[in-house]
PDB file of N, H, CA, C and O in Angstrom:
ATOM      1  N   MET A   1      67.607-100.131  24.571  1.00  0.00           N
ATOM      2  CA  MET A   1      67.675-101.074  25.684  1.00  0.00           C
ATOM      3  C   MET A   1      66.683-100.653  26.758  1.00  0.00           C
ATOM      4  O   MET A   1      66.618 -99.476  27.114  1.00  0.00           O
ATOM      5  N   ALA A   2      65.915-101.593  27.275  1.00  0.00           N
ATOM      6  H   ALA A   2      65.967-102.549  26.986  1.00  0.00           H
ATOM      7  CA  ALA A   2      64.919-101.305  28.297  1.00  0.00           C
ATOM      8  C   ALA A   2      65.582-101.037  29.638  1.00  0.00           C
ATOM      9  O   ALA A   2      66.664-101.546  29.930  1.00  0.00           O
ATOM     10  N   SER A   3      64.914-100.231  30.443  1.00  0.00           N
ATOM     11  H   SER A   3      64.034 -99.818  30.206  1.00  0.00           H
ATOM     12  CA  SER A   3      65.414 -99.953  31.785  1.00  0.00           C
ATOM     13  C   SER A   3      65.287-101.207  32.635  1.00  0.00           C
ATOM     14  O   SER A   3      64.354-101.990  32.456  1.00  0.00           O
ATOM     15  N   PRO A   4      66.231-101.403  33.569  1.00  0.00           N
ATOM     16  CA  PRO A   4      66.144-102.586  34.429  1.00  0.00           C
ATOM     17  C   PRO A   4      64.969-102.462  35.395  1.00  0.00           C
ATOM     18  O   PRO A   4      64.547-101.358  35.741  1.00  0.00           O
ATOM     19  N   ALA A   5      64.454-103.599  35.818  1.00  0.00           N
ATOM     20  H   ALA A   5      64.796-104.496  35.537  1.00  0.00           H
ATOM     21  CA  ALA A   5      63.393-103.582  36.824  1.00  0.00           C
ATOM     22  C   ALA A   5      63.972-103.023  38.116  1.00  0.00           C
ATOM     23  O   ALA A   5      65.071-103.405  38.519  1.00  0.00           O
ATOM     24  N   PRO A   6      63.244-102.121  38.770  1.00  0.00           N
ATOM     25  CA  PRO A   6      63.784-101.531  39.998  1.00  0.00           C
ATOM     26  C   PRO A   6      63.869-102.543  41.136  1.00  0.00           C
ATOM     27  O   PRO A   6      63.010-103.410  41.295  1.00  0.00           O
ATOM     28  N   GLN A   7      64.923-102.402  41.910  1.00  0.00           N
ATOM     29  H   GLN A   7      65.621-101.698  41.781  1.00  0.00           H
ATOM     30  CA  GLN A   7      65.103-103.209  43.121  1.00  0.00           C
ATOM     31  C   GLN A   7      64.376-102.496  44.253  1.00  0.00           C
ATOM     32  O   GLN A   7      64.605-101.306  44.473  1.00  0.00           O
ATOM     33  N   ASP A   8      63.509-103.192  44.972  1.00  0.00           N
ATOM     34  H   ASP A   8      63.323-104.158  44.793  1.00  0.00           H
ATOM     35  CA  ASP A   8      62.787-102.589  46.091  1.00  0.00           C
ATOM     36  C   ASP A   8      63.710-102.405  47.283  1.00  0.00           C
ATOM     37  O   ASP A   8      64.474-103.305  47.634  1.00  0.00           O
ATOM     38  N   VAL A   9      63.635-101.218  47.911  1.00  0.00           N
ATOM     39  H   VAL A   9      63.015-100.487  47.626  1.00  0.00           H
ATOM     40  CA  VAL A   9      64.424-100.901  49.102  1.00  0.00           C
ATOM     41  C   VAL A   9      63.458-100.446  50.178  1.00  0.00           C
ATOM     42  O   VAL A   9      62.829 -99.396  50.051  1.00  0.00           O
ATOM     43  N   SER A  10      63.340-101.231  51.235  1.00  0.00           N
ATOM     44  H   SER A  10      63.852-102.083  51.338  1.00  0.00           H
ATOM     45  CA  SER A  10      62.446-100.901  52.339  1.00  0.00           C
ATOM     46  C   SER A  10      63.127 -99.916  53.274  1.00  0.00           C
ATOM     47  O   SER A  10      64.212-100.186  53.789  1.00  0.00           O
ATOM     48  N   ILE A  11      62.478 -98.756  53.495  1.00  0.00           N
ATOM     49  H   ILE A  11      61.597 -98.536  53.077  1.00  0.00           H
ATOM     50  CA  ILE A  11      63.083 -97.706  54.322  1.00  0.00           C
ATOM     51  C   ILE A  11      62.518 -97.677  55.736  1.00  0.00           C
ATOM     52  O   ILE A  11      63.045 -96.960  56.587  1.00  0.00           O
ATOM     53  N   GLY A  12      61.463 -98.433  56.009  1.00  0.00           N
ATOM     54  H   GLY A  12      61.035 -99.015  55.317  1.00  0.00           H
ATOM     55  CA  GLY A  12      60.906 -98.504  57.348  1.00  0.00           C
ATOM     56  C   GLY A  12      60.074 -97.301  57.747  1.00  0.00           C
ATOM     57  O   GLY A  12      59.694 -97.174  58.911  1.00  0.00           O
ATOM     58  N   SER A  13      59.782 -96.415  56.801  1.00  0.00           N
ATOM     59  H   SER A  13      60.090 -96.518  55.856  1.00  0.00           H
ATOM     60  CA  SER A  13      58.922 -95.261  57.065  1.00  0.00           C
ATOM     61  C   SER A  13      58.287 -94.839  55.749  1.00  0.00           C
ATOM     62  O   SER A  13      58.434 -95.522  54.735  1.00  0.00           O
ATOM     63  N   GLU A  14      57.589 -93.724  55.766  1.00  0.00           N
ATOM     64  H   GLU A  14      57.469 -93.169  56.589  1.00  0.00           H
ATOM     65  CA  GLU A  14      56.905 -93.252  54.560  1.00  0.00           C
ATOM     66  C   GLU A  14      57.737 -92.279  53.745  1.00  0.00           C
ATOM     67  O   GLU A  14      57.393 -91.999  52.596  1.00  0.00           O
ATOM     68  N   MET A  15      58.831 -91.750  54.308  1.00  0.00           N
ATOM     69  H   MET A  15      59.110 -91.978  55.241  1.00  0.00           H
ATOM     70  CA  MET A  15      59.591 -90.716  53.627  1.00  0.00           C
ATOM     71  C   MET A  15      61.063 -90.810  53.983  1.00  0.00           C
ATOM     72  O   MET A  15      61.421 -91.168  55.106  1.00  0.00           O
ATOM     73  N   ILE A  16      61.917 -90.485  53.014  1.00  0.00           N
ATOM     74  H   ILE A  16      61.626 -90.195  52.102  1.00  0.00           H
ATOM     75  CA  ILE A  16      63.360 -90.390  53.235  1.00  0.00           C
ATOM     76  C   ILE A  16      63.880 -89.381  52.215  1.00  0.00           C
ATOM     77  O   ILE A  16      63.299 -89.220  51.142  1.00  0.00           O
ATOM     78  N   ARG A  17      64.955 -88.717  52.547  1.00  0.00           N
ATOM     79  H   ARG A  17      65.427 -88.848  53.419  1.00  0.00           H
ATOM     80  CA  ARG A  17      65.545 -87.760  51.608  1.00  0.00           C
ATOM     81  C   ARG A  17      66.495 -88.493  50.653  1.00  0.00           C
ATOM     82  O   ARG A  17      67.018 -89.561  50.971  1.00  0.00           O
ATOM     83  N   LEU A  18      66.703 -87.899  49.487  1.00  0.00           N
ATOM     84  H   LEU A  18      66.278 -87.032  49.228  1.00  0.00           H
ATOM     85  CA  LEU A  18      67.475 -88.552  48.426  1.00  0.00           C
ATOM     86  C   LEU A  18      68.899 -88.897  48.854  1.00  0.00           C
ATOM     87  O   LEU A  18      69.345 -90.024  48.639  1.00  0.00           O
ATOM     88  N   GLY A  19      69.615 -87.958  49.450  1.00  0.00           N
ATOM     89  H   GLY A  19      69.253 -87.043  49.625  1.00  0.00           H
ATOM     90  CA  GLY A  19      71.001 -88.212  49.850  1.00  0.00           C
ATOM     91  C   GLY A  19      71.126 -89.412  50.782  1.00  0.00           C
ATOM     92  O   GLY A  19      71.876 -90.345  50.494  1.00  0.00           O
ATOM     93  N   PRO A  20      70.396 -89.395  51.899  1.00  0.00           N
ATOM     94  CA  PRO A  20      70.458 -90.555  52.794  1.00  0.00           C
ATOM     95  C   PRO A  20      69.977 -91.856  52.144  1.00  0.00           C
ATOM     96  O   PRO A  20      70.488 -92.931  52.462  1.00  0.00           O
ATOM     97  N   PHE A  21      69.001 -91.766  51.237  1.00  0.00           N
ATOM     98  H   PHE A  21      68.586 -90.894  50.979  1.00  0.00           H
ATOM     99  CA  PHE A  21      68.528 -92.977  50.565  1.00  0.00           C
ATOM    100  C   PHE A  21      69.639 -93.625  49.758  1.00  0.00           C
ATOM    101  O   PHE A  21      69.801 -94.845  49.800  1.00  0.00           O
ATOM    102  N   LEU A  22      70.402 -92.832  49.029  1.00  0.00           N
ATOM    103  H   LEU A  22      70.271 -91.842  48.996  1.00  0.00           H
ATOM    104  CA  LEU A  22      71.472 -93.387  48.199  1.00  0.00           C
ATOM    105  C   LEU A  22      72.520 -94.111  49.043  1.00  0.00           C
ATOM    106  O   LEU A  22      73.063 -95.131  48.620  1.00  0.00           O
ATOM    107  N   LYS A  23      72.801 -93.587  50.227  1.00  0.00           N
ATOM    108  H   LYS A  23      72.360 -92.758  50.570  1.00  0.00           H
ATOM    109  CA  LYS A  23      73.735 -94.276  51.133  1.00  0.00           C
ATOM    110  C   LYS A  23      73.077 -95.512  51.746  1.00  0.00           C
ATOM    111  O   LYS A  23      73.691 -96.577  51.798  1.00  0.00           O
ATOM    112  N   PHE A  24      71.832 -95.378  52.208  1.00  0.00           N
ATOM    113  H   PHE A  24      71.333 -94.512  52.166  1.00  0.00           H
ATOM    114  CA  PHE A  24      71.112 -96.469  52.855  1.00  0.00           C
ATOM    115  C   PHE A  24      70.957 -97.664  51.912  1.00  0.00           C
ATOM    116  O   PHE A  24      71.102 -98.814  52.328  1.00  0.00           O
ATOM    117  N   ALA A  25      70.665 -97.385  50.652  1.00  0.00           N
ATOM    118  H   ALA A  25      70.548 -96.451  50.314  1.00  0.00           H
ATOM    119  CA  ALA A  25      70.458 -98.452  49.669  1.00  0.00           C
ATOM    120  C   ALA A  25      71.772 -99.052  49.189  1.00  0.00           C
ATOM    121  O   ALA A  25      71.763-100.041  48.455  1.00  0.00           O
ATOM    122  N   GLY A  26      72.903 -98.471  49.589  1.00  0.00           N
ATOM    123  H   GLY A  26      72.910 -97.668  50.185  1.00  0.00           H
ATOM    124  CA  GLY A  26      74.199 -98.988  49.180  1.00  0.00           C
ATOM    125  C   GLY A  26      74.593 -98.586  47.772  1.00  0.00           C
ATOM    126  O   GLY A  26      75.492 -99.181  47.177  1.00  0.00           O
ATOM    127  N   VAL A  27      73.920 -97.576  47.239  1.00  0.00           N
ATOM    128  H   VAL A  27      73.190 -97.092  47.722  1.00  0.00           H
ATOM    129  CA  VAL A  27      74.225 -97.108  45.885  1.00  0.00           C
ATOM    130  C   VAL A  27      75.578 -96.407  45.881  1.00  0.00           C
ATOM    131  O   VAL A  27      76.394 -96.630  44.987  1.00  0.00           O
ATOM    132  N   LEU A  28      75.815 -95.564  46.875  1.00  0.00           N
ATOM    133  H   LEU A  28      75.152 -95.384  47.601  1.00  0.00           H
ATOM    134  CA  LEU A  28      77.088 -94.853  47.040  1.00  0.00           C
ATOM    135  C   LEU A  28      77.527 -94.985  48.492  1.00  0.00           C
ATOM    136  O   LEU A  28      76.696 -95.153  49.384  1.00  0.00           O
ATOM    137  N   ASP A  29      78.832 -94.908  48.726  1.00  0.00           N
ATOM    138  H   ASP A  29      79.507 -94.771  48.001  1.00  0.00           H
ATOM    139  CA  ASP A  29      79.372 -95.170  50.053  1.00  0.00           C
ATOM    140  C   ASP A  29      79.480 -93.946  50.958  1.00  0.00           C
ATOM    141  O   ASP A  29      79.331 -94.064  52.174  1.00  0.00           O
ATOM    142  N   SER A  30      79.735 -92.782  50.385  1.00  0.00           N
ATOM    143  H   SER A  30      79.856 -92.686  49.397  1.00  0.00           H
ATOM    144  CA  SER A  30      79.982 -91.621  51.243  1.00  0.00           C
ATOM    145  C   SER A  30      79.090 -90.451  50.861  1.00  0.00           C
ATOM    146  O   SER A  30      78.589 -90.364  49.740  1.00  0.00           O
ATOM    147  N   GLY A  31      78.907 -89.562  51.815  1.00  0.00           N
ATOM    148  H   GLY A  31      79.314 -89.632  52.725  1.00  0.00           H
ATOM    149  CA  GLY A  31      78.129 -88.352  51.572  1.00  0.00           C
ATOM    150  C   GLY A  31      78.742 -87.503  50.475  1.00  0.00           C
ATOM    151  O   GLY A  31      78.020 -86.870  49.704  1.00  0.00           O
ATOM    152  N   GLY A  32      80.070 -87.481  50.395  1.00  0.00           N
ATOM    153  H   GLY A  32      80.656 -87.996  51.020  1.00  0.00           H
ATOM    154  CA  GLY A  32      80.745 -86.715  49.349  1.00  0.00           C
ATOM    155  C   GLY A  32      80.445 -87.269  47.968  1.00  0.00           C
ATOM    156  O   GLY A  32      80.218 -86.512  47.024  1.00  0.00           O
ATOM    157  N   ASP A  33      80.444 -88.605  47.847  1.00  0.00           N
ATOM    158  H   ASP A  33      80.628 -89.221  48.613  1.00  0.00           H
ATOM    159  CA  ASP A  33      80.111 -89.239  46.567  1.00  0.00           C
ATOM    160  C   ASP A  33      78.660 -88.948  46.182  1.00  0.00           C
ATOM    161  O   ASP A  33      78.357 -88.689  45.017  1.00  0.00           O
ATOM    162  N   VAL A  34      77.767 -88.993  47.175  1.00  0.00           N
ATOM    163  H   VAL A  34      78.014 -89.203  48.121  1.00  0.00           H
ATOM    164  CA  VAL A  34      76.351 -88.705  46.938  1.00  0.00           C
ATOM    165  C   VAL A  34      76.190 -87.281  46.425  1.00  0.00           C
ATOM    166  O   VAL A  34      75.520 -87.043  45.420  1.00  0.00           O
ATOM    167  N   LYS A  35      76.810 -86.340  47.124  1.00  0.00           N
ATOM    168  H   LYS A  35      77.354 -86.534  47.941  1.00  0.00           H
ATOM    169  CA  LYS A  35      76.705 -84.929  46.744  1.00  0.00           C
ATOM    170  C   LYS A  35      77.192 -84.712  45.315  1.00  0.00           C
ATOM    171  O   LYS A  35      76.528 -84.035  44.530  1.00  0.00           O
ATOM    172  N   GLU A  36      78.335 -85.276  44.976  1.00  0.00           N
ATOM    173  H   GLU A  36      78.874 -85.826  45.614  1.00  0.00           H
ATOM    174  CA  GLU A  36      78.917 -85.102  43.651  1.00  0.00           C
ATOM    175  C   GLU A  36      78.030 -85.713  42.563  1.00  0.00           C
ATOM    176  O   GLU A  36      77.807 -85.089  41.525  1.00  0.00           O
ATOM    177  N   ALA A  37      77.528 -86.917  42.791  1.00  0.00           N
ATOM    178  H   ALA A  37      77.709 -87.424  43.634  1.00  0.00           H
ATOM    179  CA  ALA A  37      76.693 -87.593  41.795  1.00  0.00           C
ATOM    180  C   ALA A  37      75.406 -86.814  41.534  1.00  0.00           C
ATOM    181  O   ALA A  37      74.958 -86.701  40.393  1.00  0.00           O
ATOM    182  N   ILE A  38      74.817 -86.277  42.605  1.00  0.00           N
ATOM    183  H   ILE A  38      75.181 -86.369  43.532  1.00  0.00           H
ATOM    184  CA  ILE A  38      73.568 -85.527  42.451  1.00  0.00           C
ATOM    185  C   ILE A  38      73.822 -84.200  41.749  1.00  0.00           C
ATOM    186  O   ILE A  38      73.118 -83.858  40.799  1.00  0.00           O
ATOM    187  N   ILE A  39      74.813 -83.454  42.204  1.00  0.00           N
ATOM    188  H   ILE A  39      75.385 -83.732  42.976  1.00  0.00           H
ATOM    189  CA  ILE A  39      75.111 -82.153  41.601  1.00  0.00           C
ATOM    190  C   ILE A  39      75.477 -82.301  40.125  1.00  0.00           C
ATOM    191  O   ILE A  39      75.108 -81.459  39.305  1.00  0.00           O
ATOM    192  N   ASP A  40      76.201 -83.368  39.786  1.00  0.00           N
ATOM    193  H   ASP A  40      76.500 -84.052  40.452  1.00  0.00           H
ATOM    194  CA  ASP A  40      76.620 -83.582  38.400  1.00  0.00           C
ATOM    195  C   ASP A  40      75.500 -84.116  37.504  1.00  0.00           C
ATOM    196  O   ASP A  40      75.704 -84.296  36.303  1.00  0.00           O
ATOM    197  N   GLY A  41      74.316 -84.371  38.078  1.00  0.00           N
ATOM    198  H   GLY A  41      74.151 -84.225  39.053  1.00  0.00           H
ATOM    199  CA  GLY A  41      73.170 -84.790  37.278  1.00  0.00           C
ATOM    200  C   GLY A  41      73.130 -86.257  36.921  1.00  0.00           C
ATOM    201  O   GLY A  41      72.490 -86.629  35.938  1.00  0.00           O
ATOM    202  N   TYR A  42      73.795 -87.105  37.693  1.00  0.00           N
ATOM    203  H   TYR A  42      74.314 -86.803  38.492  1.00  0.00           H
ATOM    204  CA  TYR A  42      73.821 -88.540  37.402  1.00  0.00           C
ATOM    205  C   TYR A  42      72.669 -89.316  38.043  1.00  0.00           C
ATOM    206  O   TYR A  42      72.508 -90.508  37.781  1.00  0.00           O
ATOM    207  N   VAL A  43      71.872 -88.653  38.876  1.00  0.00           N
ATOM    208  H   VAL A  43      72.003 -87.684  39.088  1.00  0.00           H
ATOM    209  CA  VAL A  43      70.795 -89.332  39.604  1.00  0.00           C
ATOM    210  C   VAL A  43      69.446 -88.877  39.046  1.00  0.00           C
ATOM    211  O   VAL A  43      69.213 -87.684  38.849  1.00  0.00           O
ATOM    212  N   GLN A  44      68.574 -89.834  38.800  1.00  0.00           N
ATOM    213  H   GLN A  44      68.764 -90.803  38.960  1.00  0.00           H
ATOM    214  CA  GLN A  44      67.218 -89.529  38.343  1.00  0.00           C
ATOM    215  C   GLN A  44      66.211 -90.017  39.367  1.00  0.00           C
ATOM    216  O   GLN A  44      66.390 -91.064  39.990  1.00  0.00           O
ATOM    217  N   VAL A  45      65.150 -89.240  39.528  1.00  0.00           N
ATOM    218  H   VAL A  45      65.005 -88.390  39.022  1.00  0.00           H
ATOM    219  CA  VAL A  45      64.019 -89.634  40.365  1.00  0.00           C
ATOM    220  C   VAL A  45      62.791 -89.636  39.460  1.00  0.00           C
ATOM    221  O   VAL A  45      62.440 -88.612  38.873  1.00  0.00           O
ATOM    222  N   ASN A  46      62.153 -90.776  39.355  1.00  0.00           N
ATOM    223  H   ASN A  46      62.439 -91.608  39.832  1.00  0.00           H
ATOM    224  CA  ASN A  46      60.968 -90.935  38.510  1.00  0.00           C
ATOM    225  C   ASN A  46      61.221 -90.456  37.083  1.00  0.00           C
ATOM    226  O   ASN A  46      60.363 -89.821  36.469  1.00  0.00           O
ATOM    227  N   GLY A  47      62.409 -90.767  36.561  1.00  0.00           N
ATOM    228  H   GLY A  47      63.106 -91.282  37.059  1.00  0.00           H
ATOM    229  CA  GLY A  47      62.737 -90.475  35.177  1.00  0.00           C
ATOM    230  C   GLY A  47      63.250 -89.078  34.880  1.00  0.00           C
ATOM    231  O   GLY A  47      63.516 -88.750  33.724  1.00  0.00           O
ATOM    232  N   GLU A  48      63.394 -88.244  35.913  1.00  0.00           N
ATOM    233  H   GLU A  48      63.178 -88.510  36.853  1.00  0.00           H
ATOM    234  CA  GLU A  48      63.884 -86.884  35.718  1.00  0.00           C
ATOM    235  C   GLU A  48      65.142 -86.656  36.546  1.00  0.00           C
ATOM    236  O   GLU A  48      65.241 -87.114  37.684  1.00  0.00           O
ATOM    237  N   ILE A  49      66.103 -85.942  35.963  1.00  0.00           N
ATOM    238  H   ILE A  49      66.023 -85.569  35.039  1.00  0.00           H
ATOM    239  CA  ILE A  49      67.335 -85.625  36.695  1.00  0.00           C
ATOM    240  C   ILE A  49      66.985 -84.808  37.936  1.00  0.00           C
ATOM    241  O   ILE A  49      66.215 -83.850  37.870  1.00  0.00           O
ATOM    242  N   GLU A  50      67.566 -85.206  39.066  1.00  0.00           N
ATOM    243  H   GLU A  50      68.192 -85.984  39.119  1.00  0.00           H
ATOM    244  CA  GLU A  50      67.321 -84.510  40.339  1.00  0.00           C
ATOM    245  C   GLU A  50      68.647 -84.023  40.891  1.00  0.00           C
ATOM    246  O   GLU A  50      69.581 -84.805  41.063  1.00  0.00           O
ATOM    247  N   ARG A  51      68.728 -82.731  41.169  1.00  0.00           N
ATOM    248  H   ARG A  51      67.969 -82.095  41.030  1.00  0.00           H
ATOM    249  CA  ARG A  51      69.967 -82.129  41.668  1.00  0.00           C
ATOM    250  C   ARG A  51      69.858 -81.654  43.120  1.00  0.00           C
ATOM    251  O   ARG A  51      70.700 -80.889  43.588  1.00  0.00           O
ATOM    252  N   ARG A  52      68.831 -82.104  43.824  1.00  0.00           N
ATOM    253  H   ARG A  52      68.147 -82.726  43.444  1.00  0.00           H
ATOM    254  CA  ARG A  52      68.660 -81.706  45.235  1.00  0.00           C
ATOM    255  C   ARG A  52      68.844 -82.925  46.140  1.00  0.00           C
ATOM    256  O   ARG A  52      68.062 -83.873  46.082  1.00  0.00           O
ATOM    257  N   ARG A  53      69.881 -82.891  46.973  1.00  0.00           N
ATOM    258  H   ARG A  53      70.517 -82.120  47.020  1.00  0.00           H
ATOM    259  CA  ARG A  53      70.110 -84.000  47.920  1.00  0.00           C
ATOM    260  C   ARG A  53      68.955 -84.125  48.896  1.00  0.00           C
ATOM    261  O   ARG A  53      68.642 -85.222  49.358  1.00  0.00           O
ATOM    262  N   GLY A  54      68.323 -83.003  49.210  1.00  0.00           N
ATOM    263  H   GLY A  54      68.577 -82.112  48.835  1.00  0.00           H
ATOM    264  CA  GLY A  54      67.254 -82.985  50.206  1.00  0.00           C
ATOM    265  C   GLY A  54      65.888 -83.316  49.667  1.00  0.00           C
ATOM    266  O   GLY A  54      64.901 -83.216  50.396  1.00  0.00           O
ATOM    267  N   ARG A  55      65.797 -83.705  48.415  1.00  0.00           N
ATOM    268  H   ARG A  55      66.598 -83.786  47.822  1.00  0.00           H
ATOM    269  CA  ARG A  55      64.495 -84.051  47.834  1.00  0.00           C
ATOM    270  C   ARG A  55      63.849 -85.146  48.662  1.00  0.00           C
ATOM    271  O   ARG A  55      64.472 -86.170  48.945  1.00  0.00           O
ATOM    272  N   GLN A  56      62.599 -84.928  49.050  1.00  0.00           N
ATOM    273  H   GLN A  56      62.094 -84.097  48.820  1.00  0.00           H
ATOM    274  CA  GLN A  56      61.886 -85.937  49.819  1.00  0.00           C
ATOM    275  C   GLN A  56      61.366 -87.014  48.885  1.00  0.00           C
ATOM    276  O   GLN A  56      60.658 -86.734  47.918  1.00  0.00           O
ATOM    277  N   LEU A  57      61.726 -88.238  49.188  1.00  0.00           N
ATOM    278  H   LEU A  57      62.301 -88.466  49.974  1.00  0.00           H
ATOM    279  CA  LEU A  57      61.241 -89.379  48.418  1.00  0.00           C
ATOM    280  C   LEU A  57      60.054 -89.987  49.147  1.00  0.00           C
ATOM    281  O   LEU A  57      60.021 -90.054  50.375  1.00  0.00           O
ATOM    282  N   GLN A  58      59.100 -90.418  48.376  1.00  0.00           N
ATOM    283  H   GLN A  58      59.127 -90.363  47.378  1.00  0.00           H
ATOM    284  CA  GLN A  58      57.910 -91.057  48.922  1.00  0.00           C
ATOM    285  C   GLN A  58      57.896 -92.523  48.484  1.00  0.00           C
ATOM    286  O   GLN A  58      58.588 -92.906  47.541  1.00  0.00           O
ATOM    287  N   VAL A  59      57.110 -93.325  49.170  1.00  0.00           N
ATOM    288  H   VAL A  59      56.547 -93.015  49.936  1.00  0.00           H
ATOM    289  CA  VAL A  59      56.954 -94.731  48.794  1.00  0.00           C
ATOM    290  C   VAL A  59      56.503 -94.794  47.334  1.00  0.00           C
ATOM    291  O   VAL A  59      55.568 -94.099  46.935  1.00  0.00           O
ATOM    292  N   GLY A  60      57.166 -95.622  46.553  1.00  0.00           N
ATOM    293  H   GLY A  60      57.925 -96.187  46.878  1.00  0.00           H
ATOM    294  CA  GLY A  60      56.843 -95.789  45.141  1.00  0.00           C
ATOM    295  C   GLY A  60      57.760 -95.032  44.200  1.00  0.00           C
ATOM    296  O   GLY A  60      57.801 -95.336  43.008  1.00  0.00           O
ATOM    297  N   ASP A  61      58.511 -94.033  44.715  1.00  0.00           N
ATOM    298  H   ASP A  61      58.478 -93.786  45.683  1.00  0.00           H
ATOM    299  CA  ASP A  61      59.453 -93.300  43.864  1.00  0.00           C
ATOM    300  C   ASP A  61      60.539 -94.247  43.372  1.00  0.00           C
ATOM    301  O   ASP A  61      60.956 -95.158  44.087  1.00  0.00           O
ATOM    302  N   VAL A  62      60.995 -94.019  42.135  1.00  0.00           N
ATOM    303  H   VAL A  62      60.656 -93.279  41.554  1.00  0.00           H
ATOM    304  CA  VAL A  62      62.054 -94.843  41.539  1.00  0.00           C
ATOM    305  C   VAL A  62      63.274 -93.966  41.302  1.00  0.00           C
ATOM    306  O   VAL A  62      63.195 -92.931  40.641  1.00  0.00           O
ATOM    307  N   ILE A  63      64.407 -94.399  41.855  1.00  0.00           N
ATOM    308  H   ILE A  63      64.471 -95.239  42.393  1.00  0.00           H
ATOM    309  CA  ILE A  63      65.666 -93.671  41.756  1.00  0.00           C
ATOM    310  C   ILE A  63      66.575 -94.468  40.836  1.00  0.00           C
ATOM    311  O   ILE A  63      66.735 -95.677  41.008  1.00  0.00           O
ATOM    312  N   ALA A  64      67.176 -93.788  39.850  1.00  0.00           N
ATOM    313  H   ALA A  64      67.046 -92.807  39.710  1.00  0.00           H
ATOM    314  CA  ALA A  64      68.070 -94.458  38.912  1.00  0.00           C
ATOM    315  C   ALA A  64      69.451 -93.825  38.988  1.00  0.00           C
ATOM    316  O   ALA A  64      69.592 -92.606  39.092  1.00  0.00           O
ATOM    317  N   PHE A  65      70.482 -94.695  38.933  1.00  0.00           N
ATOM    318  H   PHE A  65      70.367 -95.685  38.849  1.00  0.00           H
ATOM    319  CA  PHE A  65      71.866 -94.254  38.955  1.00  0.00           C
ATOM    320  C   PHE A  65      72.721 -95.306  38.266  1.00  0.00           C
ATOM    321  O   PHE A  65      72.700 -96.476  38.646  1.00  0.00           O
ATOM    322  N   GLU A  66      73.468 -94.890  37.258  1.00  0.00           N
ATOM    323  H   GLU A  66      73.484 -93.939  36.950  1.00  0.00           H
ATOM    324  CA  GLU A  66      74.407 -95.765  36.535  1.00  0.00           C
ATOM    325  C   GLU A  66      73.781 -97.090  36.099  1.00  0.00           C
ATOM    326  O   GLU A  66      74.347 -98.157  36.336  1.00  0.00           O
ATOM    327  N   GLY A  67      72.624 -97.017  35.468  1.00  0.00           N
ATOM    328  H   GLY A  67      72.164 -96.150  35.276  1.00  0.00           H
ATOM    329  CA  GLY A  67      71.990 -98.208  34.919  1.00  0.00           C
ATOM    330  C   GLY A  67      71.286 -99.092  35.923  1.00  0.00           C
ATOM    331  O   GLY A  67      70.782-100.157  35.567  1.00  0.00           O
ATOM    332  N   ARG A  68      71.244 -98.665  37.176  1.00  0.00           N
ATOM    333  H   ARG A  68      71.653 -97.800  37.465  1.00  0.00           H
ATOM    334  CA  ARG A  68      70.542 -99.424  38.219  1.00  0.00           C
ATOM    335  C   ARG A  68      69.349 -98.602  38.678  1.00  0.00           C
ATOM    336  O   ARG A  68      69.394 -97.373  38.648  1.00  0.00           O
ATOM    337  N   ALA A  69      68.282 -99.271  39.101  1.00  0.00           N
ATOM    338  H   ALA A  69      68.246-100.270  39.125  1.00  0.00           H
ATOM    339  CA  ALA A  69      67.082 -98.587  39.563  1.00  0.00           C
ATOM    340  C   ALA A  69      66.631 -99.155  40.903  1.00  0.00           C
ATOM    341  O   ALA A  69      66.741-100.355  41.156  1.00  0.00           O
ATOM    342  N   PHE A  70      66.129 -98.279  41.744  1.00  0.00           N
ATOM    343  H   PHE A  70      66.041 -97.304  41.539  1.00  0.00           H
ATOM    344  CA  PHE A  70      65.696 -98.643  43.101  1.00  0.00           C
ATOM    345  C   PHE A  70      64.343 -98.004  43.362  1.00  0.00           C
ATOM    346  O   PHE A  70      64.132 -96.833  43.047  1.00  0.00           O
ATOM    347  N   ARG A  71      63.414 -98.782  43.946  1.00  0.00           N
ATOM    348  H   ARG A  71      63.586 -99.733  44.203  1.00  0.00           H
ATOM    349  CA  ARG A  71      62.090 -98.265  44.276  1.00  0.00           C
ATOM    350  C   ARG A  71      61.948 -98.175  45.800  1.00  0.00           C
ATOM    351  O   ARG A  71      62.257 -99.126  46.519  1.00  0.00           O
ATOM    352  N   VAL A  72      61.483 -97.036  46.272  1.00  0.00           N
ATOM    353  H   VAL A  72      61.233 -96.264  45.688  1.00  0.00           H
ATOM    354  CA  VAL A  72      61.283 -96.806  47.705  1.00  0.00           C
ATOM    355  C   VAL A  72      60.072 -97.585  48.174  1.00  0.00           C
ATOM    356  O   VAL A  72      58.985 -97.459  47.611  1.00  0.00           O
ATOM    357  N   GLN A  73      60.264 -98.394  49.212  1.00  0.00           N
ATOM    358  H   GLN A  73      61.147 -98.496  49.670  1.00  0.00           H
ATOM    359  CA  GLN A  73      59.174 -99.155  49.836  1.00  0.00           C
ATOM    360  C   GLN A  73      59.155 -98.855  51.333  1.00  0.00           C
ATOM    361  O   GLN A  73      60.197 -98.610  51.940  1.00  0.00           O
ATOM    362  N   ALA A  74      57.957 -98.876  51.921  1.00  0.00           N
ATOM    363  H   ALA A  74      57.110 -99.075  51.428  1.00  0.00           H
ATOM    364  CA  ALA A  74      57.826 -98.602  53.353  1.00  0.00           C
ATOM    365  C   ALA A  74      58.318 -99.772  54.176  1.00  0.00           C
ATOM    366  O   ALA A  74      58.284 -99.720  55.405  1.00  0.00           O
TER     367      ALA A  74
END
């Protein structure tokens, strides 16, 4: 099965960290849920599992979680 087309999420700047992005994009509701999902390896950035909440995302990065994909836009 092909990956879904990423949904663009405008962050209003050039950079955002992974944890806040997941909340901002509405992927997860709480910081605790974000922390757990990342630590457990359920979040991918550009096709690779990412376990750092503080990972800096740049415009164009694609974040995947539970079959959904989001692309960072300025």
